[in-house]
N, C-alpha and C positions, 0 to 999 in steps of 0.2 A: 560463646562469650556469655557471662554470667549476668543475671538480671540486673545486679547492681551496676555492673559495668555498663550495661546498655543504658541505664538510666542516667549515668555519669557521662556518657557520650552524648545522649540527646541533650542534656542540659549543657554541656559545653558547646554543643553546636548552636543552641540558642544564644548563647554569651557571645559566639563568634559573629552571628547575625545582626546582633545589637552593635557590636563594635563596627561592624562593616557599613551600617547605616550612618553612623556618625563619622566615619573616617573613609571616606571614599578615595580610591586612587584614580589617577589619570593613566587609562589603559593607552598604551602606544608600543607598536611593535618596533623592536629594535635588532638589527642583526649586528654581526662583529664589527662593521666599518661605522655604523652610527652610535655604538656604545663607547661609553666614557667610564662609567662607573658599573661595577659587578658586585653582586653579593653571592655568596656560596653558603648552602645550608646542607649539612650531611650528618650522619650518624656513626658512631664509633663501634656498631654492633659487630663488624669484622675488623679485625686487628690492623689489616693493611690499609683500611679506609683512610686513616690519618695520614699515612705517608703519601697515598695517591692524591688525596685532596691538596695536601702541603704542596705537592710538585705542580699541579695544577694551578694553583694560586700564584706561585712563584712566576711560573711561565707566564700568565695573564699580566701580573705587574710588570715584568720585563719587557712586554709589549705595550706597555705605557697605560694601561688600565688602572684605575683606582680600585683596589679590591678588598672587601671585608669578608671574613669567614667565621662562620659558626658552627660548632660542632656539639651535638648531643652525646651525652655519655650516660648510659642507662645504669645509674648507680646514685646513691647519696653522697659520695664523696669523689672529688676528682683524682685520678691516677697521677702519677708523676709523668708528665710529657717532655720533660726536660727544660731548660731554660729558652728565654728568648722566643717564645712562640707568637707568632702574629696571628693566631686563632684564638677566637674565644671560645671557650669550652663551657658548657653549663650541664648541670645534673637535676635530678628530680627534684632536689630542694631548691632549685632556683626558680621554680614555676610553680603556680597555684594548681589545684586539683583540676581545673579546667584547661590547663596548658598555658594560661596566660602568664608571660614572664614578670618577675618580680625584681629582676637585677637591671640595673641602668643599661648595661651593654647589650642585652636583648632588647630592651625598649627602643633604644637607640637604633638598633638594627632593623627593627620593624619599620620605624618611621623615617629611615633613610629611602630617599626616592632613586634607587638604583635604576640604571637602564635596563639592566638584565639581573634576574635572580635565578641561579641554577639550584634546583632543589634535586640534591644527589642521593636521595633515600627512598626507599619503598615503605619505609615505617609508618605504621598507623598511630604512633604515639601522639597523645593528644597536643604535646608543645609543638610538634613538627607541624601538624595541621594547622593550629593556631598561627604560628609565626608564618607559614606559607600563605594562608588565606588573608591575613590582616596586614601583611606586608604591603607598603606602598610603591613597591617596584613596578616600573611601567610594564614590563614584560618578564612572565615567569615560565621558566623552561624545566621539565622533567620528564620522568618515566610514565609511560601510558600504564595506568593502574586503575582499579574500580575508583570511583568518586575522585576523579581528577579534574573535575569541572573548575577548580581554581588555577588551573595551569593554562597558559595561552599557548604554548607550543608543547606537545606531547611526543615524546620519542618512544616509538615501538622497538624495543629491543629484540624482539624475537626470542630466540631460545639463549641468547648470551645475555645473562642479567647481570654482569660484572659492572663495577662502577667505571672501571676504564672504557668499557664499551658504550655507557652512557655519557661519558664525556666526549669521546671522540664522534659519536653520531650527533650529539647535540652540536658540536664545533662544525662538522661537517653541514648540517642542514643551515647552521646560522651564517656559514660562509657562502653558502649557495643562494640563499634567499636574498633578492634585491628588495630594497626599500623603497 
């Protein structure tokens, strides 16, 4: 990591800490039975991520959950994902240098008090970190990675780092754990 990138990350971390002091969330564990609203945050770094998350979100919606999905595209312009998307996509132009969102859809996503937030990425992008840490979701679920203290349930995927495995392991544990 370059010297300037390191300074940028440290300044962004200070900005996140400042935001967290002003905007505290109510931590509460939720399993699949106790959840009504679910947020999903993912990246499109692998082409298949979009279709995997779209199917996951549709499955959750069919089971009666209120689902909102946000996907990060590592570009300055959105590619054409087709019409009638229920996923909010954002690019690098939609966030400040610190990762802080500047578009209303992302700000609303952060301020929504989801019962569960699935963080389906291991990306270290500042916007992913910002959204995950500042989100008001009651319970945050994601992959076990370095610096994952912002998650409430961390899934150790072992050698299978696929998004499909992260989803299935998360659902398995959230189904088994009783509240």
